[in-house]
MARKOLVEX-285641 format. One record per residue (C-alpha): chain; x, y, z; residue number from 1. Coordinates in steps of 0.5 Angstrom, whole numbers, always signed. Example, Ala and Ser with C-alpha at 12.3 -4.5 7.8 and 13.67 -1.06 7.14 Angstrom:
<sites>
A/+25/-9/+16/1
A/+27/-2/+14/2
</sites>
This chain:
<sites>
A/-399/-131/+146/1
A/-392/-133/+144/2
A/-392/-138/+138/3
A/-388/-144/+139/4
A/-383/-142/+134/5
A/-382/-135/+137/6
A/-381/-139/+144/7
A/-375/-143/+141/8
A/-372/-138/+138/9
A/-372/-133/+144/10
A/-369/-139/+148/11
A/-364/-140/+143/12
A/-362/-132/+143/13
A/-362/-132/+150/14
A/-357/-137/+150/15
A/-352/-134/+146/16
A/-348/-128/+150/17
A/-345/-125/+144/18
A/-352/-123/+143/19
A/-350/-117/+148/20
A/-344/-115/+144/21
A/-344/-116/+137/22
A/-348/-117/+131/23
A/-345/-124/+130/24
A/-345/-126/+122/25
A/-339/-131/+122/26
A/-342/-138/+124/27
A/-338/-141/+117/28
A/-331/-138/+121/29
A/-331/-139/+128/30
A/-338/-139/+132/31
A/-338/-136/+139/32
A/-340/-141/+145/33
A/-347/-142/+148/34
A/-347/-140/+155/35
A/-349/-147/+157/36
A/-342/-149/+154/37
A/-338/-143/+157/38
A/-341/-146/+163/39
A/-339/-153/+162/40
A/-332/-152/+160/41
A/-331/-147/+166/42
A/-333/-153/+170/43
A/-328/-157/+167/44
A/-323/-152/+168/45
A/-324/-151/+175/46
A/-324/-158/+177/47
A/-317/-159/+173/48
A/-314/-153/+177/49
A/-318/-155/+184/50
A/-318/-163/+184/51
A/-314/-165/+177/52
A/-316/-172/+175/53
A/-320/-174/+181/54
A/-325/-171/+176/55
A/-323/-176/+170/56
A/-329/-181/+170/57
A/-334/-176/+169/58
A/-330/-172/+164/59
A/-329/-178/+160/60
A/-337/-180/+161/61
A/-339/-173/+158/62
A/-334/-174/+152/63
A/-338/-181/+151/64
A/-345/-177/+152/65
A/-342/-173/+147/66
A/-341/-178/+142/67
A/-348/-181/+143/68
A/-351/-173/+142/69
A/-347/-173/+135/70
A/-349/-180/+133/71
A/-357/-178/+135/72
A/-356/-171/+131/73
A/-354/-176/+124/74
A/-359/-182/+125/75
A/-352/-186/+126/76
A/-350/-191/+131/77
A/-346/-189/+137/78
A/-340/-194/+135/79
A/-340/-191/+128/80
A/-337/-184/+131/81
A/-330/-182/+133/82
A/-328/-176/+136/83
A/-323/-172/+133/84
A/-319/-166/+133/85
A/-322/-163/+127/86
A/-325/-164/+120/87
A/-318/-165/+117/88
A/-316/-170/+122/89
A/-322/-174/+119/90
A/-321/-173/+112/91
A/-314/-175/+113/92
A/-316/-182/+116/93
A/-320/-183/+110/94
A/-315/-181/+105/95
A/-309/-185/+108/96
A/-313/-190/+110/97
A/-316/-193/+103/98
A/-312/-198/+100/99
A/-311/-194/+94/100
A/-308/-197/+88/101
A/-304/-193/+82/102
A/-309/-191/+77/103
A/-315/-190/+82/104
A/-318/-183/+82/105
A/-322/-179/+87/106
A/-327/-174/+84/107
A/-329/-168/+87/108
A/-332/-161/+86/109
A/-328/-154/+84/110
A/-328/-149/+90/111
A/-327/-154/+95/112
A/-324/-151/+102/113
A/-316/-153/+102/114
A/-317/-159/+108/115
A/-322/-163/+103/116
A/-317/-162/+97/117
A/-309/-162/+100/118
A/-310/-169/+103/119
A/-313/-172/+96/120
A/-308/-168/+92/121
A/-302/-171/+97/122
A/-304/-178/+94/123
A/-301/-177/+87/124
A/-294/-180/+90/125
A/-299/-187/+91/126
A/-301/-186/+84/127
A/-308/-183/+85/128
A/-311/-178/+81/129
A/-316/-172/+83/130
A/-321/-170/+79/131
A/-324/-163/+79/132
A/-331/-162/+76/133
A/-332/-155/+74/134
A/-338/-151/+78/135
A/-343/-148/+74/136
A/-344/-141/+76/137
A/-342/-143/+83/138
A/-347/-149/+83/139
A/-344/-156/+84/140
A/-349/-161/+81/141
A/-349/-168/+82/142
A/-351/-170/+75/143
A/-344/-167/+73/144
A/-340/-173/+76/145
A/-342/-178/+71/146
A/-337/-175/+66/147
A/-332/-175/+71/148
A/-332/-182/+74/149
A/-330/-188/+71/150
A/-328/-196/+73/151
A/-322/-193/+77/152
A/-326/-188/+81/153
A/-325/-190/+89/154
A/-328/-184/+92/155
A/-333/-178/+91/156
A/-331/-172/+96/157
A/-335/-166/+97/158
A/-337/-161/+102/159
A/-344/-161/+104/160
A/-344/-153/+103/161
A/-339/-149/+99/162
A/-335/-145/+104/163
A/-335/-139/+100/164
A/-341/-140/+95/165
A/-346/-142/+100/166
A/-348/-147/+95/167
A/-351/-154/+98/168
A/-350/-160/+94/169
A/-355/-165/+94/170
A/-353/-170/+98/171
A/-358/-175/+97/172
A/-357/-175/+89/173
A/-349/-175/+90/174
A/-349/-181/+96/175
A/-355/-185/+91/176
A/-350/-184/+85/177
A/-344/-187/+88/178
A/-348/-192/+91/179
A/-350/-194/+84/180
A/-343/-194/+82/181
A/-340/-198/+87/182
A/-336/-191/+90/183
A/-335/-189/+96/184
A/-337/-182/+98/185
A/-334/-177/+103/186
A/-338/-171/+106/187
A/-334/-165/+108/188
A/-340/-163/+113/189
A/-337/-157/+117/190
A/-342/-152/+114/191
A/-348/-156/+115/192
A/-348/-160/+120/193
A/-352/-157/+126/194
A/-356/-153/+122/195
A/-359/-158/+116/196
A/-362/-165/+118/197
A/-358/-171/+116/198
A/-360/-178/+117/199
A/-355/-183/+116/200
A/-360/-189/+116/201
A/-364/-186/+109/202
A/-357/-183/+106/203
A/-352/-188/+104/204
A/-346/-184/+106/205
A/-340/-188/+107/206
A/-336/-183/+111/207
A/-337/-176/+114/208
A/-333/-171/+118/209
A/-334/-164/+121/210
A/-331/-160/+126/211
A/-335/-157/+132/212
A/-333/-150/+132/213
A/-338/-147/+126/214
A/-345/-149/+126/215
A/-345/-154/+131/216
A/-343/-147/+136/217
A/-338/-151/+140/218
A/-330/-150/+141/219
A/-324/-151/+137/220
A/-321/-157/+137/221
A/-327/-162/+138/222
A/-330/-165/+132/223
A/-333/-172/+129/224
A/-331/-177/+124/225
A/-337/-182/+122/226
A/-335/-188/+119/227
A/-341/-193/+117/228
A/-340/-199/+120/229
A/-339/-203/+114/230
A/-334/-199/+112/231
A/-329/-200/+118/232
A/-325/-206/+115/233
A/-324/-202/+109/234
A/-320/-197/+112/235
A/-312/-198/+114/236
A/-312/-196/+121/237
A/-308/-190/+123/238
A/-306/-186/+129/239
A/-306/-192/+133/240
A/-305/-192/+141/241
A/-307/-194/+147/242
A/-314/-192/+146/243
A/-315/-195/+140/244
A/-315/-202/+143/245
A/-321/-206/+147/246
A/-317/-206/+153/247
A/-315/-199/+153/248
A/-314/-198/+160/249
A/-310/-204/+161/250
A/-304/-201/+160/251
A/-300/-207/+161/252
A/-304/-211/+156/253
A/-300/-212/+149/254
A/-305/-215/+145/255
A/-307/-211/+138/256
A/-314/-212/+139/257
A/-317/-206/+136/258
A/-324/-203/+138/259
A/-329/-206/+133/260
A/-332/-199/+132/261
A/-329/-192/+129/262
A/-326/-190/+136/263
A/-321/-194/+134/264
A/-318/-188/+131/265
A/-318/-183/+137/266
A/-311/-186/+139/267
A/-309/-183/+145/268
A/-312/-178/+150/269
A/-318/-174/+148/270
A/-319/-166/+148/271
A/-323/-167/+154/272
A/-325/-160/+155/273
A/-327/-159/+148/274
A/-331/-165/+148/275
A/-334/-163/+154/276
A/-336/-156/+151/277
A/-338/-159/+144/278
A/-343/-164/+148/279
A/-346/-158/+151/280
A/-347/-155/+144/281
A/-350/-161/+141/282
A/-355/-161/+147/283
A/-356/-154/+146/284
A/-358/-155/+138/285
A/-362/-161/+140/286
A/-367/-158/+145/287
A/-368/-153/+140/288
A/-371/-159/+135/289
A/-365/-161/+131/290
A/-366/-168/+129/291
A/-364/-173/+123/292
A/-370/-171/+119/293
A/-373/-164/+121/294
A/-369/-158/+123/295
A/-373/-151/+125/296
A/-366/-148/+125/297
A/-365/-150/+117/298
A/-371/-146/+116/299
A/-370/-140/+120/300
A/-363/-139/+117/301
A/-365/-140/+110/302
A/-371/-135/+111/303
A/-366/-130/+114/304
A/-361/-131/+108/305
A/-367/-130/+103/306
A/-368/-123/+107/307
A/-362/-121/+106/308
A/-361/-123/+99/309
A/-367/-119/+97/310
A/-364/-113/+101/311
A/-357/-113/+98/312
A/-360/-114/+91/313
A/-364/-107/+92/314
A/-357/-104/+93/315
A/-354/-108/+87/316
A/-350/-114/+90/317
A/-349/-120/+86/318
A/-348/-127/+89/319
A/-343/-132/+88/320
A/-348/-137/+87/321
A/-355/-137/+86/322
A/-360/-137/+91/323
A/-364/-144/+88/324
A/-369/-147/+93/325
A/-365/-153/+96/326
A/-359/-151/+95/327
A/-359/-145/+100/328
A/-355/-145/+106/329
A/-353/-141/+112/330
A/-347/-137/+107/331
A/-349/-131/+103/332
A/-343/-128/+99/333
A/-344/-122/+96/334
A/-340/-116/+91/335
A/-341/-109/+91/336
A/-337/-107/+85/337
A/-336/-100/+88/338
A/-334/-103/+95/339
A/-327/-106/+97/340
A/-329/-113/+101/341
A/-324/-112/+106/342
A/-325/-105/+107/343
A/-332/-106/+109/344
A/-331/-112/+113/345
A/-327/-107/+117/346
A/-332/-102/+117/347
A/-337/-107/+120/348
A/-332/-109/+125/349
A/-332/-102/+127/350
A/-340/-102/+128/351
A/-339/-109/+132/352
A/-342/-113/+126/353
A/-338/-119/+125/354
A/-337/-122/+118/355
A/-331/-125/+113/356
A/-328/-124/+106/357
A/-329/-130/+102/358
A/-329/-132/+94/359
A/-327/-124/+93/360
A/-333/-122/+96/361
A/-336/-120/+103/362
A/-339/-127/+107/363
A/-345/-126/+112/364
A/-346/-133/+116/365
A/-352/-132/+120/366
A/-355/-138/+125/367
A/-361/-138/+127/368
A/-361/-134/+133/369
A/-360/-128/+128/370
A/-365/-124/+126/371
A/-368/-119/+121/372
A/-367/-113/+125/373
A/-359/-115/+125/374
A/-359/-116/+118/375
A/-362/-109/+117/376
A/-357/-106/+122/377
A/-352/-109/+117/378
A/-355/-106/+111/379
A/-355/-99/+114/380
A/-348/-99/+115/381
A/-347/-102/+107/382
A/-352/-97/+105/383
A/-347/-91/+108/384
A/-341/-94/+105/385
A/-345/-93/+98/386
A/-347/-86/+100/387
</sites>
């Protein structure tokens, strides 16, 4: 009899058309779409072409369902979720919305993706300093923050998972540190959301942003921004438009009465096709067991990473960050001194295996629907390159 675990994994894999064509290990870049998501976007496309905005109320309702699902998977209130085009937009709304004063500082870890670095660097014109905590052998440790923060530190910003190293920070520890020191905490969640559980009722994160096109298995151009309800008044409203106000559909209404919710940052028309697709992908993951407190997806992904790391060590591979319990993720970046990463990636692509090059190494990022047999296929190809 098939176990409950293997049943949900089989269902997950059957829902991913890419499995028929590729061994796909590049979810940390851009994920392939589930079949349910393809169908949802295809329906939008058919309706947009054949009946136009007659279908708009249904599209808008589907986008609201996406907002509800996004809130559900992180244990947030629906009013704390804004639908945004991407992580960068979410970061910009926070970075430009805070009432900075000359002499303030932001603290971050080294190795951040540019989108979680440049917006904070851009604040230098307003007298705000960006301080960077060095990594230790690729690892970002919460206990290093204290020596970089002072009474002018307004915000700590960090990636949940390092895009190159794959190191997963202790979000709870960072959040508690910030809370105890009266510092705001922004989490770039794009490399963890959709896989690892996160409960905003339990973890005092102030702001979070993530695009849907990685571990959430959604389309590009559709992401989420979380603003804790108590922090809404701390941000200057940006991108204000017709969709920012309470009477958003009364275009003759001229009162600037902003929505008492994160949706005030949505400004104008949404990418409805993208958010309909993201909603389908979120439902796909919720049906697989993703909740704010537990995630079988995370257990499977970590197990796949551990299996791959063990096999790669046999070939003499080294990694950008250690495989430490509680800090592993879906990202594993490795180096083989005798092989050029860019050439390895191309050779693997010829064999229908999709990977990336990051941090000077070869990055694999399998999702829960991937298998150890697919990892064995990857290893066979690498072994042939070493021969």
